[in-house]
Each structure stands twice: as structure tokens, then as C-alpha cells.
N, C-alpha and C positions, 0 to 999 in steps of 0.2 A: 251447609247450605247458609246464606244469609238471612240472620237472624233478627237485625236492626239495623233502623239506620237514621241517624240525628244531622240537624242541617238546622245550621244558625248562619244567618244573617247571607245569605248568598240572593243575589237579585232581587227577589219581589218575596223570598223566602227570610221570613225573619228568626222563625223559631218552629220547629219540625221533627217529632221522634216518630218513626213506624215501626211497630214489630211486624216482624213475617214468619209464614207459617211453611212448611213443607208443601207440594202441587203446585195448582195452577194459580197465580196472582194478577189482577187485571187493574190496570187502572186507568180510569176512563173521565173524560171532559170535555165540555167545550172547545173548539180553537182556540188558541192564544190564552187556555187559562193556567199554564206553566208544566207541561205534561215534559216540555224539554230543558227546562232549566231544572227538574229533578233530577233528567238524566245526567244534564251536564256537572251537575254535584256530584253523583255519584259516580262519573267516570275521573271527576277530580279525587275522590279519595282512593282508586284505584291506582291513582298514578299518571292521570290523565296532564295534558301540559295546562298549569294557570294561565290564569288572566286575570289583571287587577278590576278587569269592566265586571267579575262576577260577584262583587264585594257589595253589598246594598248599600245604597246610595244613604251617607252620612254616619256611615259604619268605618271605625279603621281595619277590620279585616272579619272573614269570616270561616267559616269551619264545617266541616263534614266528617263524620266517622262511621266507619260500618263494621259492624259485627258480625262476625262466621262462625258458625258451630260445624267443625271439619271432624274427619275420621281421624284415627291418631296414624293413619299411615297415607294421609294425604301428603303428595309431592309437596306441600307447602310447610308443611312441618319440616322437612329436612332441608330446606330453605333457611330456615329458622335455626335451625340447631347449627349449621354452616355459618352464618350470621353471628351467630351467638347471643343470639334475642331468645329472651325467656318463653317458655311456653308451655302454660297451666291453664289448659279449659281451652276458652274462648279465643280465636285470632280478632283481634281490633286494629283496623285501619284509622289512621286521623290525618287529616291534610288540613293545614290553615293555610288561607291564602289571605294576603296584606294586601291593603288598596294599592300599594304603591307595585303591584307584581311579584314581589318576593310570596315565597311558599317554603314551608314547613313539613317535612312526610315525620310520621311517628308509626310506630308497629309496637303493641303493647306497650305504649308508652316511652318505649324508647326511640330516640330521633335515628331516621333513618335517609339515604338517599332516596330520591324521585325516582332512580333506577330500581331500587329494592323494592319499591312498592308497587312499581310498575311491572318488575317479576311476578310478586305475589297475586297482583290482581289476574296477572295473564291466567295464572292458575286458578285462581277462585272464581271467574266469571268470564261468560262471554258474551257480548252483547252483537245483535244484528238486528239490521233494517234493510231498508231499501238502500241507504247509502254508507250503512257501518258494516263492512264486509269484511272484518280484521281476521277473524277466524280462518277465514279459508284464501286467502290473497296467496299466502306462500305455498306453493305445490310441495314444500315438502310436508306440512301440515297432512295434505292429501296422502301422499306415502304412507305416516303413524296413523292415520285414520283407516287406512285400508288393513293397514297390519293389525288395530285394534277388533277390527271389523273380523278380519280371517283368524283372531286368536292368533297372531303371529309374532305380538312383540318379542316376546322371549329369544326367537327363533333370530328376528332381527340383531336384538342384543348381541346371539351369538356370533352372528355373521360379522357384527362389528368388531368383537372381540379379534377372530379371525383374521379380521383384515389390520389391525392393529399389530399381530402377531408376523402378520406376513410382510408388515409394511416395516417394521423394527429386522425381520433378518435379511431384508434387499438392502435399507442402509449399512448395516455391519459388513455385508457383502461387499456393496459399492466402497463403501471406506477401505477394507483391505485391498480390494485391485487396484483401486487407485494409490494406496501405499506402495503395494506392487510395482505399478506401473513407473512413480515416479522413483522408485529406487533404483529399476533395473535402467532407466535413464542415465544414472550416474555411480553405474555400478564398482567402475575403475577407483574413481574417486573416494566410494564409500570404504570399498574394501584398505583404502591407503589410508584412509582415515582412522579407521578400526585398528589397523598395523600399529600405526605410530604412536595413539592414542594409549592401546595396548603397553605398547614400550616406554612411552611416559609411564601412566598408570598414576595420574594425577591423583589425591587425597582430598577430599574438604579441609580447609581450613590450614593446608600444608602453606600457601604461601605466607598468611601471616607467621606461623611456626617460624619459618624460614627467616623474614625479616626481622622476627624479635631476635632469631638468635643472634644473627651477623651484626646487628647494632650493638649487641653486647660483645659481641667479641672484637668489634671496633674498639670500643669503650675501654674495654681489657687490656687491648695493646696500648693505649695513650696510659693509663695507668699503672701497667707495670715498669715501664720505664722511671717515673720515680720513685716506685717500691724498690726496684734494684739500687738506683743510685741511695735510698735512704740503709739500706741492706749494708752496702760495700761501705757506707760514711762508720755504723755500727761494729762489722766483724770483718771489715777489709784489711786493707795494708795501712789503712791511714785511722784505722778504729784506734782509740784511746784505752780500750778495754785492757789490752797488756801493759801497759805503762801505771793505768791506776793499780791493777792488780800487784804489780813490783813494787810500787809507793806503798801498800797496803802493809805488803809482808816486813818492809825495813820500817816502818812505823810499831807494828806488833813486836817487833826484835825491841823498840825501844821503851815500850810500854812498862815494863818493870822500873825502869828508872825514872818517870811520869807517867801514872798511869790517869791522871786526871787533866795531863795535857793533851795524851795522845788519842786515850779511848772515846773521846766523842769525831773525830776525825775521821777515826778509824770506822765507826760505824756510821758515818754520814757517806765514807767513799761507798762501804759495802750497799747501803741502799743504792745510792747511783750503779753500781755495778749490778744488782739486781735488777733495777730497774730499766737497762741498756740488756740484759738478756731477754726478759720480758718483750721488751721491743724487738728483739733480733728473731722470737718465738712468732709474733704478729706478722712481722714482715716475710718471716718462711711461708706461714700460712696466707696469708695473701697473696703471695707471688706465686703458692701452688695454685690457689683459686683461678687465677686469672694465667696462668699458665698453658695454653691449646694449640694443636697443631694447625698450623698455617693452612697445612693444605685441605683443614677442614672447611676453612673461610671459602676456601677456593672452590671447594666442591659446592657450598651452600651457592655463591654466585653463580654459577652455571648452573646449577640448578634453577633457581628462582630464573635466569636468563632464558632456560629452556621452555619452564611453563610460560610467562610472557609472552614471548614466541609463538608458543601455542594459542594463546589465548590472542593475539593479534591476526593470527592466519585463522581460526576458527571465528572471530567477532564474537569476541564473548571476552567476559571477565576471567581470570585464573580461577575464583571460584567457583566458577558453573562448569569448567571443563569436564568433571565429573560428570554433570550431568547430559552434556556434547558427548560425552564418550557413549555416555548408555544408550543415547537417542541413535547416534551412528549402527552401534552393535545391534539394538532392535530392527534398523532398518536393514542390516546384513542377514539378522536372523528371516525377515521377510523375504530377502531373496533367497535363503537357503533353503527354508519351509513354507515360504509363502504360497506357490501353489499348489502343497500337500492341503495347507490350512485353507485357503479359496476354494478350491474342489470339495472341502466339506461342508464351509458356509453355502458355497452353491447349492447342495446337495439338500441342506436344511431349506434354502427359499423354494427348492423345486415339491418339498412335502408338506411346506406351510401352504405352497399355492393350488397345491392338488387339494388339500382338506378347505380352505377356504373357498375353492369352486366348486365341490361337493355342496358344500350348503349352500353357499350363492344361489347354485342351480336349481335346487331343492327348494329352497322362499320363492326365488322366481317362479317355479311352477305353482306353488301355493296358493303367490299373489297372483296369477293370471286367475286361477280357480276361485278365489275369492273375491278378482274382480266380475267375474261374471255374477256370482250370486248377488252383488252388492245391486249393481247396474238391474237385475232383475227386480230385487226389492224396490229400488226407488222408483224404477220404472211404474209399475205396481201402483204405488201412492200419488201420481202424476195425475192420471185422469179428472179425479173429485177436485182435484187444484186446480182445473181450468186448464192443463197442461197436457190435456190428452193425446196433442198431436206432436207432442216434444218428444225427446229421447236424451233421456241421460246417459252416458259412457265411461266407465273406466279407462283414460287412456295408458297404458301401459309399455314403454317403449324400455326394450329390452339390449344391452349391448354386454355382450360377455367377453370385449375384445379387453375392456377397460375398467376392472372390476373399484367400487368404491366403500367405504365404510358401510352405505344402506343397502348392497349387494349391485344386481347389474340393473335394478329398475329406476325408469326415472318414471314417476305416476302424476297424474294430471286430470283434474277432473273437468270432461267435455260433456257441452250438450249441442245439441240439434231443435232448436222451437219451431221450425215446421219442416213438413217434407219437402225432399228436394232441396234443400239448402243444407250449404255444408256447414258439417260440424266444430265446432272450434271449442278453446278453453273458457269454461264458464262464466269466468269474471269479465270475458271481453264480448262474450256472445249474448248473455241475459240480459234484458232489460230489468230496471232495477224493480219492478214488480215479481217480474219473472224469476230474477235473483231469488230473492226472499224465499218465493216458496218451493224453487228449486231447494233452497238452504234446509227450509223447513221439512221436507220429505227427508233429505238427506237425514238429518238430525233425529227425526222419528226415527227409520232406520238403525241409524248408529244407538240410539237409545243413550245409555250412559257410557258406552265406550271410547271413549280416549277425548271425552267431556269436561269441562266445568263442572262443578255441582251446582253452579247456577247460572242459568240464562236466560238474557233478556230480548226479548223480542220488539222490536221500536215500528209500529204500525203495518208490521209486514203484511196488514190486509188492504191497506190502500188501495183505492180503485176495485175495489171487487166486493162483492155482494150475496145476498142471497144464498146458494148452495155453495159457492166457492169457499166464502166468508165461514157457512158451519163448517165446511170439511177442516178448514184452517183450525177453527176451535174443536174438534173432536183431536186433530193431529195435538195442537197443544195440549190439549188435557191427557191425551196418551204417552206423550213425553214426558208429562209433570208427574207419569206413575215412576219411575227412575230417577229423573233430574229433579230439582227447584226450577219452576218456569216463572218469568215474570212480564207481561204482556203488556204492550202498550198499544191501545186498541181503541177505533170507532167502529167497529163493528156488533151490534149486539150478538148477534150469534156466537162471537167469540166471548165477550163477557159473560153470557148465561152459561159457560160452560165451566166457568174460575169457580175454583172453591172459597177462594178470597179474594175480596172487591173495595178497593180504593175508588174514591172520587178525587178529584182535581178540583179546584174551584179558584175564580181570583173573586175577591171579596174587597169593597171600598169599606175603609176605616174612618169610622164614626167623625172619631176626632181630631182625626189628620187627613190631609188633602192628599190622600195617596192609598194605593192598595197594595193588598196584601194576596201571596198567595196561599190555599189552606188545601190541605189532605186529610179526608176522615174516612176512617171504615165504613162500611154501610153494612146496618143490618139486616136480614131477608128482604121487610117491609120498604126501609129507603132502596134497597137494590135494584127490585122489583120498578121501583118509580124512577131510578136510574135508567134501566133499559128502557121503558117506556119512552123516555125522554131519547135516547139515541133512536129509537125506531121513528118518532113520527117529529120532534125538532123542539122549538122552543114550546109552543101547548101539549102539554100531555092529555090524551085522549082517554077514553073509557076502550075504545078500542085500540089503541097504543096499551093497556095496561094487560088486555086481556092478551095480546101477541105477546107480551111479556110474559105472562104467566104461561103460554103455550110454550115459549122458548126455553123459560127454568126447568119445566117439567120432561120436555125432550132430551133435556141437554144432561138428565142424569144418567144415559146411556152411552157409553162408546161406541163412536163405531169405528 
């Protein structure tokens, strides 16, 4: 419920702090005192459209804060959790309106979008009046209200789940059918492609590996020629090794005659021979490494040619060929086994449809029963509201050919305001005052089913008086036993029924050439005086006070 409302610098309101209680709260005051300003400010806090003209003249910005006490399982808390907003105890909505038209929204002091604020506001408060009928404009809300009244919300949710299961099964079957049809149109091509690609058997990364090996072999081919020439120079027919070896042997035979002269030369030639032998060994190893079979290079080039030709044929890169092969294999599998698989999917669709239709049919039957009961209950409330010649009807249009997530039924509240006239949608047929009273009758019957925890009624008693106003007050009080009700009213009969009473007044400020709107809770004596004013006008007479006493005493019982 709404626990507190604080307003700063909005139109004629400089500073206002109100505490609200459960039950029925009324706001009264003379015409022009600022009741509409108060509601506009409250609507702003609930995510309504901002407007720079709402800011009090001379102020840079205005601000409205609404605090709510709600149950731990209230849907608004799930919305907070989904948005990652801290949720500890009370829920505080705050809206800052700048004079230049900009607004900022906060929930529990965390900045949010205006859309988020509106989503929370719709879950917390419903505002109803002759011209503010947001809660009943959308026929989709009529269906949910009927389901709530008949205790069918869980059944409706189950039908929604079954519908989604059916839709998923249909989608899967249609996808398979489309794939099978597409594969059937290109059967010969697909079989040829599968055969060709299976024979080619491309592997991921194969092109890069083959290209690298081919480049390596071509490099080796160029290097091998130079290596062979070097090897021939060292160990071939022109090699200096035999001559050097013969020279060493001759010198060694002379070593005994002149050791000092011969030995250094022999050792140096030995070093050269050893170096040449080492070079020969390195060249032999290098030639062995660069040795390859020319047929291998030929095979590599043929393989690359085949892979790249296939890639051009199937309009893809060589790297993507394995994926293309897998896709064609899947298509061939669809051809070979798709009919059997599709038969199984169609069976699943038929089963899901049968289950959905049974549940939707049963829900529709129960909705018709609930509609009849709702019609009877609402019509019983109409005569005291001076709608005795009117008729309320829950129009249930059932189409079992094409179900939806909500079942077979399109539901809309219809009314007939006078005998002999054609019934039609309540929003189109009823006048402003009639609509407000139809709405009140509905809300009384529905009580806390499918309703926000706080209901605001804006002058729904306009144009009525006496017994009708008293009937409206009695029903507002009865409704307030289930949900919090705030009513802006000009009817003393309604005000007398309230448990909490605020008076709105416009006061001239002594030190300034302007006025301000004030709102104050009324104590019992002041409350009697306010109701007497509502009865008699500007001059409160003793007769009006006595009548106010009778109204207050009679209001203690709920009719």
C-alpha cells in the first residue's frame, strides 16, 4: 500500500508530506483547491509523463517521492530483482522534474529509466476516474481479470506453457519439412557432391600444410644444386684431398732428416684434410636432408589443384570444404532418413496439440462459467449506483480453430446502458459517469483479485448525489477492506465513509503575493465541519452540522 507521499515545488505545492493508512482515505476541498495538482504529482512519481510546467514558479526543479509497503511476494519485488535494484523493506519511487522539461527517476535511490518507473507504478497503483480508465482500456486486462475472479490464473498459465511447447514442436517439424523439401529438389546434385567430397576427403588445415611442404621442397631443390657442386669440389675428381694426402706422406718420410722444418707443415696440412673431411660430412648430411622424391612434389601439386578446384566449384574456401562436405552429408541424411524423422516430429506436434486443445477447451469452459458468475455479481451492484436499467456482460468470443497462448477466448467487458439499446464494449458505450460507476461495481466484485494494492478514484461521484453517492461510498468502504483506496470526492456521503480524511485548501501567503496549496489530515471535529461544508456550501449552518453527524454515524455500518 501507499505509505507516504512527499511533494516539493510542484505547481502550487511548496512542501507537502502525507502519511497514508490502510482502508479508505478521502481527499476533499473546494473546486480549484489543488486536488488535480496532487494527483498529477502522484502520477509523476508513478512514471507519468513529465512536464516543465509542473515545477513551481521560481524553482529550478520539483520532486515527488512515494513510499510503498508491499508484501514480500508482490510482483514489483520480482521486477526489482530482475533489474538488480536493492530491495530491503519499503519501496521508494522518486521523480525529479526540472523546469527545462528534463526528468530523472529513482527507485530506492538507484537511478532508473522512466519506463522502469512506469512498470513499477502499474503494479503498485491503479488510478480510475471519469476520464482516467487506463486499467480497463486493454481487453487483454479483461481476460486476466476474469481469470483472477474465477481462480483460473494457474490454468491459464499452464495453457500458455502448453502453447509454447506446441509452437516449438511445430517450428521444429516445419524446419525439418523445409529441409527435406529443399534436399529433395537437389537430390542428384547432393548425392554427387557427397560422393565427390567423400572421395576428396578434405581435412581441416590441409591446404596450409601442403603449401608449406611444397614451398620447402622447392627451396631444397634450389639449394641442392649448390650443395652437390660443393661436395664434388671436395670429394669429386677435382678434389685436392688425394694430392694433399700424398704430399703429407712424402713430407713425413723426410721428417727424420729435418723434423723442425717438416713437422709444422705436415700438421697444418692434416688440419686442412680434417676440415675438408668435416665439410664433406656436413655436405653429405645436407644433401641427404634436401633429397626428396620428385613424385611427392607432383602429388602435392595435384592435391592442391584438386582441393582448390573443389573450393571454386562449391564457392567456398579450401578451409571450409570439410564443413561443406558435412552439410551435404546432412542433407543426404535428410533425404535418406528425413521422412521417418519428420513422421516422428509430426507425431510430437499432434500429441502436443491434443494436450493443448484439451487444456484450452477446459479453460474456455471454466471461463464461460466464471463470466456468468461475474456478470451476475456485477449486475447486482448496479441498481444502487443508479444503473438499474443497465446490464453488464462479459463477452467471451471463442475460436477453437486457431488457439493462442491465452487459449481460445477473446474476452471484453460489454455494457448496455438502457433496455432496447445495443450492447457494446464498455469503454465505447458508457458515458464518463456511467463508466466510473461500472468500474466501481467491477472493482467491488473483484476485490483484491487481479488488482494493484492501491486504488485511486478521482471524483467518480461527479454528477450524482443522495442515495447514489451513499451507495458509492458504501462500496468504496467495502472495497477498502481488501485493498487500500484513496478517493478524491465532492460527495459528503462518500467522505463520511472514510477512515482517513485529508482536506485540500489553497491559502494566500501573507508575506508574498501568491498562494500555495496545503493538505492537512482532519481530526474528528474538523472532519465533521468539512462534511458540513460539503453539505451546505460556503456558510456552515447548524443544520448542516447535524446532517454531517447523521452521515458520520450512519457510515459506521457498511451496506
